[in-house]
C-alpha positions in Angstrom: 13.4 24.4 99.9 13.0 26.8 97.1 16.6 26.8 95.7 16.3 30.2 94.1 15.8 31.8 97.5 18.8 30.1 99.1 20.9 33.2 98.6 18.3 35.2 100.6 18.4 32.6 103.2 22.1 33.0 103.6 21.8 36.7 104.2 19.0 36.3 106.6 20.9 33.8 108.7 23.7 36.3 109.1 21.3 38.9 110.4 20.0 36.5 113.1 22.7 38.1 115.4 20.9 40.9 117.2 22.9 44.0 116.5 21.8 45.9 119.6 24.0 45.7 122.7 22.3 43.1 124.9 23.0 41.7 128.3 21.3 38.6 129.7 20.1 39.0 133.3 18.3 36.1 135.0 17.3 34.8 131.6 15.7 38.1 130.3 17.0 40.3 127.5 17.9 43.8 128.7 18.3 46.5 126.2 19.8 49.9 127.1 18.9 50.9 130.6 15.7 49.0 131.0 14.7 45.4 130.6 12.4 44.2 127.9 11.7 40.5 127.0 11.8 39.7 123.2 10.7 36.4 121.7 12.0 36.7 118.1 13.9 38.9 115.7 13.9 39.5 111.9 17.3 41.0 111.1 17.8 43.9 113.5 14.1 44.2 114.4 13.1 42.5 117.7 9.6 41.3 118.5 8.0 40.6 121.9 6.1 37.6 120.5 6.7 35.0 117.8 3.2 35.8 116.6 4.3 39.4 115.9 7.3 38.2 114.0 5.2 35.8 112.0 2.8 38.6 111.0 5.8 40.8 109.9 8.0 38.2 108.1 8.3 38.6 104.3 9.3 36.1 101.5 12.9 34.9 102.0 13.4 36.5 105.4 14.5 34.6 108.5 12.9 34.7 112.0 15.4 34.0 114.8 13.9 32.6 118.0 15.5 34.4 121.0 14.3 32.2 123.8 12.2 29.2 124.7 8.5 29.8 124.4 5.1 28.2 124.9 2.3 28.4 122.3 -1.4 28.0 122.7 -2.2 31.4 124.3 -3.9 34.3 122.7 -0.5 36.1 122.3 1.3 33.0 121.1 -1.3 30.9 119.2 1.4 29.0 117.3 -0.5 29.4 114.0 1.4 30.2 110.8 -0.6 31.7 108.0 1.6 33.1 105.2 0.1 32.3 101.9 2.4 32.4 98.8 5.7 33.0 100.6 8.6 30.9 101.9 10.6 32.0 104.9 13.0 30.6 107.5 12.4 29.9 111.2 15.7 29.5 113.0 14.9 28.0 116.4 18.3 29.2 117.6 18.8 26.1 119.7 15.6 26.9 121.7 12.4 24.9 122.3 8.8 25.7 121.3 6.4 23.7 123.4 2.7 23.5 124.2 -0.2 21.3 125.1 -2.3 21.1 122.0 -4.8 18.7 120.4 -4.0 20.0 116.9 -0.3 20.9 117.0 2.2 23.2 118.8 3.0 24.8 115.4 0.2 24.8 112.9 0.9 25.7 109.3 -2.2 27.0 107.6 -0.4 28.3 104.5 3.1 29.0 103.1 6.4 27.2 103.3 8.7 27.3 106.4 12.3 26.2 106.5 12.5 25.0 110.1 15.8 24.1 111.8 18.1 24.3 114.9 15.9 23.5 117.9 13.0 21.4 119.4 9.3 21.4 118.9 7.5 19.5 121.8 3.8 18.8 122.3 3.3 17.9 126.0 0.0 16.4 125.1 1.4 12.9 124.6 0.4 11.1 121.4 -0.5 14.4 119.7 1.6 15.7 116.8 3.9 18.6 117.6 3.7 19.9 114.0 0.5 20.2 111.9 0.2 21.1 108.3 -3.1 22.2 106.6 -3.4 22.8 102.9 -1.7 21.1 99.9 0.6 24.1 99.3 1.7 24.3 102.9 5.0 22.7 103.9 7.6 22.5 106.6 11.0 22.1 105.1 13.9 20.6 107.1 17.7 20.5 106.6 18.7 17.9 104.1 19.8 14.7 105.7 17.5 15.0 108.7 15.5 11.8 109.4 12.1 13.2 110.4 10.4 11.3 113.3 7.1 11.1 111.4 4.1 13.3 111.1 2.5 12.1 114.3 5.5 12.6 116.4 5.0 14.7 119.5 8.7 15.8 119.7 11.0 17.0 116.9 14.7 17.5 117.5 15.7 19.4 114.4 19.4 19.9 113.6 21.1 23.1 112.7 21.3 23.9 109.0 24.4 25.0 107.0 24.7 25.9 103.4 26.9 23.8 101.1 27.6 25.8 97.9 28.6 23.7 95.0 30.4 25.1 91.9 31.4 23.2 88.8 32.4 24.0 85.2 29.2 22.5 83.7 30.8 19.3 82.5 29.1 17.1 85.1 26.5 17.0 87.8 26.4 16.7 91.6 24.0 14.2 93.2 23.0 13.7 96.8 23.0 10.3 98.5 23.9 8.2 95.4 25.1 8.7 91.8 21.5 8.7 90.7 20.2 10.7 93.7 18.6 14.2 93.6 20.5 16.8 91.8 22.3 19.3 94.0 22.1 23.0 92.8 25.3 24.4 91.5 26.4 28.0 90.7 22.9 29.5 91.3 22.1 28.0 94.7 23.2 25.8 97.6 22.1 22.8 99.6 20.8 23.5 103.1 22.2 20.5 105.0 21.6 19.3 108.5 24.5 19.7 111.0 26.2 16.8 112.6 24.7 14.5 110.0 26.7 12.5 107.3 26.1 13.9 103.8 27.3 12.0 100.8 27.7 13.8 97.4 28.5 12.1 94.1 30.0 13.7 91.1 28.8 12.3 87.7 30.9 13.5 84.8 29.3 14.1 81.4 30.3 11.6 78.7 33.9 12.0 77.9 34.8 13.7 81.2 36.2 12.7 84.6 36.6 14.4 87.9 39.8 16.5 87.6 39.9 18.6 90.8 38.1 19.1 94.1 38.5 22.2 96.3 36.7 22.5 99.7 36.7 25.9 101.4 39.7 26.9 99.2 41.9 23.9 99.9 42.5 21.1 97.4 41.5 17.6 98.5 42.3 14.2 96.9 40.2 13.8 93.7 37.5 11.2 93.9 34.0 10.6 92.4 32.4 11.4 95.7 32.7 13.7 98.7 31.4 13.0 102.2 30.8 15.5 105.0 30.7 13.6 108.3 30.3 16.4 110.8 29.0 19.6 109.3 29.4 22.5 111.7 29.7 25.4 109.3 28.9 26.6 105.8 31.1 25.1 103.1 32.0 25.9 99.5 32.9 23.0 97.2 34.3 23.5 93.8 34.5 20.4 91.6 36.3 20.5 88.2 35.6 18.1 85.5 38.2 17.6 82.8 37.9 15.9 79.4 39.3 12.4 79.1 42.4 12.2 76.9 44.1 9.2 75.3 47.9 8.9 74.7 48.2 7.2 71.3 51.6 6.1 70.1 51.9 4.0 66.9 54.4 1.2 67.2 56.5 -0.1 64.3 57.7 -3.7 64.0 60.1 -5.4 61.7 58.7 -8.9 61.8 58.1 -9.6 65.6 60.8 -7.2 66.8 60.1 -3.6 67.7 61.7 -1.3 65.1 63.7 1.7 66.1 64.1 2.7 62.5 62.4 2.0 59.2 59.6 4.5 59.3 59.2 8.1 60.4 55.8 8.5 62.2 54.4 12.0 62.4 53.5 12.9 65.0 55.4 10.3 67.0 52.6 10.3 69.6 49.6 12.4 70.3 47.3 13.2 73.2 43.8 13.0 71.8 40.7 14.3 73.7 37.5 12.2 74.0 35.6 12.5 70.8 38.5 14.1 69.0 40.2 13.3 65.7 43.9 12.5 65.0 45.9 11.8 61.9 49.3 10.1 61.8 51.6 10.1 58.7 54.0 7.3 57.9 57.2 7.9 55.8 59.0 4.7 55.0 62.8 4.9 55.1 65.2 3.4 52.5 65.8 -0.3 53.0 62.3 -1.0 54.3 58.9 -1.8 52.9 55.6 -1.1 54.6 53.6 -4.3 54.5 50.6 -3.5 56.7 49.0 -1.2 59.3 46.8 -2.7 61.9 44.4 -0.4 63.9 42.7 -2.1 67.0 43.2 -5.5 65.4 41.8 -4.5 62.0 44.2 -4.8 59.0 44.2 -1.6 56.9 46.9 -2.6 54.4 50.1 -0.7 53.6 48.5 2.8 54.1 50.7 5.8 54.8 48.1 8.0 56.5 46.1 6.8 59.5 43.1 8.9 60.5 41.2 8.3 63.8 37.8 9.9 64.2 35.6 10.4 67.2 38.1 8.8 69.5 36.6 7.2 72.6 39.4 4.9 73.7 43.1 4.5 73.3 43.8 3.1 69.8 46.4 0.4 69.3 48.3 1.1 66.1 50.8 -1.4 64.7 53.0 -0.5 61.7 54.5 -3.7 60.1 57.7 -3.3 58.1 60.0 -5.7 56.3 63.7 -5.0 55.6 64.6 -4.9 51.9 68.2 -4.0 52.5 71.1 -5.2 54.7 72.0 -2.7 57.5 75.5 -2.2 58.9 76.6 -0.1 61.8 80.2 0.8 61.1 82.4 1.9 64.0 85.8 3.7 63.5 87.0 2.4 66.9 89.0 4.8 68.9 89.0 8.6 68.4 91.7 10.9 66.9 95.2 10.7 68.3 94.4 7.6 70.3 96.9 4.7 70.6 100.1 6.2 69.3 102.5 3.8 67.7 105.7 3.4 69.7 107.6 2.5 66.5 106.2 4.9 63.9 106.0 8.5 65.2 103.2 9.6 62.8 100.9 6.7 63.3 97.8 6.9 65.5 95.3 4.1 65.5 92.3 6.5 66.0 93.4 8.6 62.9 94.1 5.7 60.5 90.9 3.8 61.3 88.8 6.9 60.9 90.1 7.3 57.4 89.6 3.6 56.7 86.0 3.5 58.0 85.1 6.3 55.6 86.5 4.4 52.7 84.7 1.2 53.8 81.4 3.0 54.1 81.9 4.5 50.6 82.6 1.1 49.1 79.8 -0.7 50.8 77.3 1.8 49.6 78.2 0.9 46.0 76.3 -2.3 46.6 72.5 -1.9 46.1 70.7 -3.3 49.1 73.4 -2.3 51.7 72.8 0.6 53.9 75.6 1.9 56.2 75.4 4.1 59.3 78.3 5.1 61.5 78.5 5.4 65.3 79.7 9.0 65.3 79.7 12.0 63.0 83.3 13.1 63.6 86.5 11.9 65.2 87.0 14.5 68.0 88.2 13.4 71.3 85.1 14.9 73.0 82.8 12.6 71.2 85.1 9.6 71.5 85.4 10.0 75.3 81.7 10.5 75.7 80.7 7.5 73.6 82.1 4.3 75.1 82.7 1.0 73.4 79.5 -0.6 74.9 77.4 2.3 73.8 78.8 2.1 70.3 78.0 -1.6 70.1 74.4 -1.0 71.3 73.9 1.6 68.6 73.6 -1.4 66.3 70.1 -2.2 67.6 67.9 -3.0 64.6 70.9 -3.5 62.3 72.2 -6.7 60.8 75.9 -6.2 61.7 78.2 -4.1 63.9 81.7 -3.8 62.5 84.4 -2.1 64.5 87.8 -1.2 62.9 91.1 -1.3 64.8 94.8 -1.9 64.7 96.3 -4.0 67.5 99.1 -3.4 69.9 101.6 -5.6 71.9 103.9 -4.6 74.8 106.7 -6.8 73.6 107.9 -8.2 70.3 106.5 -7.3 66.9 103.8 -9.7 66.0 102.2 -9.2 62.6 98.9 -11.0 62.1 95.2 -10.0 61.7 92.7 -10.7 64.5 88.9 -11.0 64.3 87.3 -10.7 67.8 83.8 -12.3 67.8 80.8 -12.4 70.1 80.3 -15.2 72.5 76.5 -15.0 72.2 75.5 -18.5 71.1 72.6 -17.2 69.0 75.0 -14.8 67.1 78.3 -16.5 67.1 77.7 -18.5 63.9 77.3 -15.3 61.8 80.0 -13.4 63.7 82.7 -16.1 63.3 81.6 -16.9 59.8 82.1 -13.3 58.6 85.3 -12.8 60.8 87.0 -15.8 59.1 86.4 -14.3 55.7 87.5 -10.8 56.7 90.7 -11.7 58.5 91.8 -13.8 55.5 91.0 -10.9 53.1 92.9 -8.3 55.2 95.9 -10.6 55.5 96.0 -11.1 51.7 95.7 -7.3 51.0 98.3 -6.3 53.6 100.7 -9.1 52.4 100.9 -10.6 55.9 102.4 -14.1 56.1 101.5 -15.0 59.7 98.2 -16.8 59.9 95.2 -14.7 61.0 93.4 -15.6 64.2 89.8 -15.6 65.6 89.5 -14.6 69.2 86.8 -14.4 71.9 87.1 -13.3 75.5 84.6 -13.5 78.4 83.9 -11.5 81.5 83.4 -13.3 84.8 79.7 -13.3 84.1 80.2 -15.1 80.8 79.3 -12.1 78.7 81.7 -10.6 76.1 84.7 -8.8 77.6 85.0 -6.3 74.8 82.5 -3.5 75.1 81.5 -3.2 71.4 80.7 -6.9 71.2 78.9 -6.8 74.6 76.8 -3.9 73.5 75.9 -5.4 70.2 75.1 -8.8 71.8 72.7 -7.1 74.3 70.6 -5.8 71.4 70.8 -9.1 69.5 73.1 -8.1 66.7 76.2 -10.0 65.5 79.5 -8.1 65.7 83.1 -8.3 64.6 86.0 -6.3 66.0 88.6 -6.3 63.1 92.2 -5.8 64.2 94.3 -4.8 61.1 97.5 -6.4 62.4 99.7 -4.5 65.0 100.7 -0.9 65.0 103.6 -1.9 67.3 105.0 -3.6 64.1 106.9 -1.1 61.9 105.9 -2.8 58.7 102.2 -2.8 59.4 102.1 0.7 60.9 103.9 2.1 57.8 101.6 0.2 55.5 98.5 1.6 57.3 99.7 5.1 56.9 99.4 5.1 53.1 96.1 6.3 51.8 96.2 4.1 48.7 96.6 1.0 50.9 93.5 2.0 53.0 91.5 2.4 49.9 92.5 -1.0 48.7 91.6 -2.5 52.1 88.2 -0.8 51.9 87.4 -2.2 48.5 88.4 -5.8 49.6 86.6 -5.6 52.9 83.4 -4.3 51.4 83.4 -7.0 48.7 84.0 -9.7 51.4 81.1 -8.4 53.5 78.7 -8.2 50.4 79.7 -11.6 49.2 79.1 -13.2 52.6 75.6 -11.7 52.8 74.8 -12.6 49.2 74.7 -9.0 47.7 76.3 -8.0 44.4 76.9 -4.6 42.7 74.5 -5.6 40.0 71.7 -5.6 42.5 71.2 -9.4 42.6 70.4 -10.5 46.1 71.0 -14.1 47.0 68.9 -16.2 49.3 70.0 -16.2 53.0 72.0 -19.1 54.5 70.2 -22.0 56.1 69.8 -21.5 59.9 72.1 -23.7 62.0 71.9 -25.2 65.5 68.3 -26.0 65.0 66.5 -27.8 67.9 62.9 -28.6 68.9 61.7 -30.0 72.2 58.7 -30.3 74.5 58.8 -27.3 76.9 55.5 -27.9 78.7 52.6 -30.4 78.8 51.0 -28.6 75.8 53.9 -26.7 74.3 57.0 -27.2 72.1 59.8 -24.8 71.7 61.8 -24.4 68.5 65.2 -22.6 68.5 67.9 -21.8 65.9 70.9 -19.5 65.4 70.9 -16.4 63.2 71.2 -16.8 59.5 73.3 -14.2 57.7 71.2 -12.0 55.4 67.9 -13.2 56.7 64.9 -10.8 57.1 63.0 -13.5 59.1 62.2 -17.2 59.5 59.3 -19.5 58.7 58.5 -22.5 61.0 56.8 -25.5 59.6 55.2 -28.4 61.5 53.9 -31.9 60.8 52.6 -34.9 62.7 54.7 -37.3 60.7 58.4 -36.9 59.8 57.6 -37.2 56.1 54.9 -34.6 56.2 52.7 -32.9 55.0 54.1 -29.8 56.7 52.2 -26.6 57.4 53.6 -23.2 58.1 52.8 -22.3 61.8 54.8 -19.1 62.3 56.7 -16.3 60.5 59.0 -14.5 62.8 62.1 -12.3 63.0 63.1 -13.8 66.3 65.3 -16.8 66.8 62.8 -19.0 68.7 59.1 -19.9 68.6 56.9 -21.5 71.3 54.1 -23.6 69.7 51.2 -23.7 72.2 47.9 -25.6 72.4 49.4 -29.0 71.5 48.4 -32.4 72.6 50.3 -33.8 75.6 52.4 -36.9 74.6 52.0 -36.5 70.9 55.1 -36.2 68.7 55.3 -33.2 66.4 58.0 -32.6 63.7 59.5 -29.2 62.9 61.7 -27.6 60.3 62.7 -24.0 59.7 63.9 -21.9 56.7 65.2 -18.3 56.5 63.9 -15.7 54.1 65.1 -12.4 52.8 62.7 -9.7 51.6 63.6 -7.9 48.4 61.9 -5.5 46.1 61.1 -8.4 43.8 59.8 -10.8 46.5 61.1 -13.1 49.1 64.2 -15.3 48.7 64.3 -18.5 50.8 67.1 -20.6 52.2 67.0 -24.4 52.3 65.1 -26.0 55.2 66.9 -27.2 58.2 66.9 -30.9 59.1 63.7 -32.1 60.7 63.6 -32.3 64.5 60.8 -33.9 66.6 59.3 -32.5 69.8 57.0 -34.2 72.3 55.0 -32.0 74.8 55.2 -33.5 78.3 54.8 -32.0 81.8 57.8 -29.8 82.6 60.5 -30.6 85.2 59.5 -29.6 88.8 61.9 -28.0 91.3 62.5 -30.3 94.3 64.0 -29.8 97.8 64.5 -32.7 100.2 65.0 -32.1 104.0 66.3 -34.8 106.3 65.2 -35.4 109.8 65.4 -38.4 112.2 64.4 -41.5 110.3 62.6 -39.7 107.5 63.0 -37.3 104.5 60.5 -34.6 103.6 60.1 -33.7 99.9 58.6 -30.5 98.6 58.3 -29.6 94.9 57.0 -26.8 92.7 53.7 -27.1 90.9 54.0 -28.3 87.3 51.4 -26.8 84.9 49.1 -29.4 83.4 50.3 -32.2 85.8 47.4 -34.3 87.2 49.6 -36.0 89.7 53.2 -36.6 90.8 55.5 -39.7 91.1 58.4 -39.8 93.6 61.5 -41.9 92.9 64.3 -43.0 95.3 67.6 -44.7 95.0 70.0 -45.8 97.8 73.1 -43.7 97.7 73.7 -42.1 94.3 74.1 -45.2 92.2 71.6 -47.6 93.5 68.6 -48.8 91.5 65.9 -46.2 91.2 62.5 -47.3 92.5 59.1 -45.7 92.5 58.2 -45.1 96.1 55.1 -42.9 95.9 52.4 -41.9 93.4 50.3 -38.9 94.3 47.1 -38.8 92.3 46.4 -35.1 93.0 47.4 -32.0 91.1 47.4 -29.8 94.2 49.7 -31.8 96.5 53.3 -30.7 96.4 55.0 -32.5 99.3 55.4 -36.0 100.8 57.4 -37.5 103.7 59.3 -40.7 103.3 59.3 -42.4 106.7 61.2 -45.5 108.1 64.5 -44.6 106.7 67.9 -45.7 108.0 69.8 -43.2 110.1 73.1 -42.2 108.5 72.2 -43.6 105.1 72.2 -41.4 102.0 69.3 -41.4 99.5 68.7 -39.7 96.1 65.3 -38.4 95.2 63.6 -37.3 92.0 60.1 -36.2 91.2 58.1 -36.0 87.9 54.6 -34.9 87.0 52.3 -37.0 84.9 49.1 -36.5 82.9 46.6 -39.0 81.6 45.6 -38.5 77.9 43.1 -40.8 76.3 43.7 -43.4 79.0 47.5 -43.3 78.6 49.8 -41.9 81.3 52.2 -39.3 79.9 55.3 -39.0 82.2 56.9 -35.6 82.6 60.5 -34.6 82.9 62.4 -35.8 86.0 63.6 -33.2 88.5 67.3 -32.7 89.1 68.5 -35.3 91.6 68.5 -34.2 95.3 70.8 -36.1 97.7 70.1 -36.3 101.4 71.6 -38.0 104.4 69.2 -39.2 107.1 69.7 -38.0 110.7 
């Protein structure tokens, strides 16, 4: 069909309704007071024969058939000769028939859009439609499967207009994503009724389908739209939107995500396809920018990142190193909290607020120590809104959380200093080490003769009972709650009320902390302490895991490995975490590991001594096993072990009998076995291990936890 004439087609279709009042009597059209048979109409003009309508039709007009008719007579020859024009012939659900050797409808010249009815040649084997001339053409509704040029009967569907509109950022195709283009904005597709029609939306580069509206109603967005049963005209509006990418640079201190250390501007950006974006990096005090990595490519310590012609989401990593020691200082309870029952003017919340300001002031006299506090003022509103756990968790990314308090007791008047430490095994070495120093310092300054104490307390789930310690532990930071004796003791409460005493405490506590972490007022930074509780072990058939506890003052850790205890050793990992899993190892081979801590300073790294050497041998991991008893037998089921090539089942009588191998399963995908012929009422203990053969040698995995079963 000529797409530029489709608008005319739409108007002509609307005019196919005969506007004169008409009654149908015995199949004949009756107009006014007398009957007159009409064969066709063009708009409001009726014609007694189709031949008359064909002679009168103009370019773009529509002839509507008003009844069945037979061609081949002088009045209805069935010949169409309209050179240079294109018009529509709406059969109106009627039939044109005839007995012809050359065709019921013969197109000599012109183009005819033919739809909505039947064309039948009763002369069997002779075509119903005939076309003469290269420029002549019958055009049918899109989607109609024509029966072939020689067919004697054509059942042509009704036609409806599907008008497509889009914003110009994509195209619409019929049948497939590479099918014919469907006109948009300036035209429509004339589609066959009751025929499935598939349309595909192909966005321009950098765009995707953003919206789809059919006849004014939004439908789920997809890259295609299907009409299964077209019974009326449709309007389809497809909106294409530009692809955007959310880009957020991420900062890391070592391996750990950094919540501080650099201000990135903007923090994130939505970048359109093909667009540009610049990020600025401002490094905060106490940190050093070591590298910027964009999509895996190292750019060095640059402070401006410019992305151009963006066609995908960029992965930006900002790598930082700490050059200072960071302390989150907590004043404990808020103002007028915990009133002393023995000294009317003493409130724990007031005294500790003053002390924490002095401690901050003194700590900041040490180059390389940066102090932040958990709240800006001591008002009850802030204190009640910010609980102990939240204050502890504010230490995320810091090296220490220190919370200042004075204690209370319901009876008696104890007078000793308490350091409450975290139970977290990865942090307790640092926590207790510092707490021991601080409680001794506070006791000396306050002149307290009773010995200080270190204290821990756990919840039912094993985590720290005290909120500050629990919050700090959950973010991986050592913490100390420092109780400055008891405000239920008159001597201590009066002592803590004096400003000069609080200043003296602050000086001593700051010096103790700085000394413990190897920092002096002259700016000299000492090496961190050697990591403790170091261990290495095989964690899978090709892996070894190395773990250690936190080292005070460390910026990170270096892991070294060798294949002999005496070396040579090679560095295999630098990390800020407290563990490392070494992968791609040889099953059954022994590897040797050692670790040292380092501290980054403005003048370079300072290193601790190495830990002792620990061996690790990768072997298949331990399976989980369940044993089920039945009459005279036990059924074992176990979990798959990665890297295992088979499994071995062991059994012992009772729980103390000699363990014997009862089954070897030389298959990696069998995870159950039934032990038959057992004695009813007798107890057996089972264990299972995986194995792997390496260079002809069988490497046995770890034994499962014993499972005891009594036979029925």
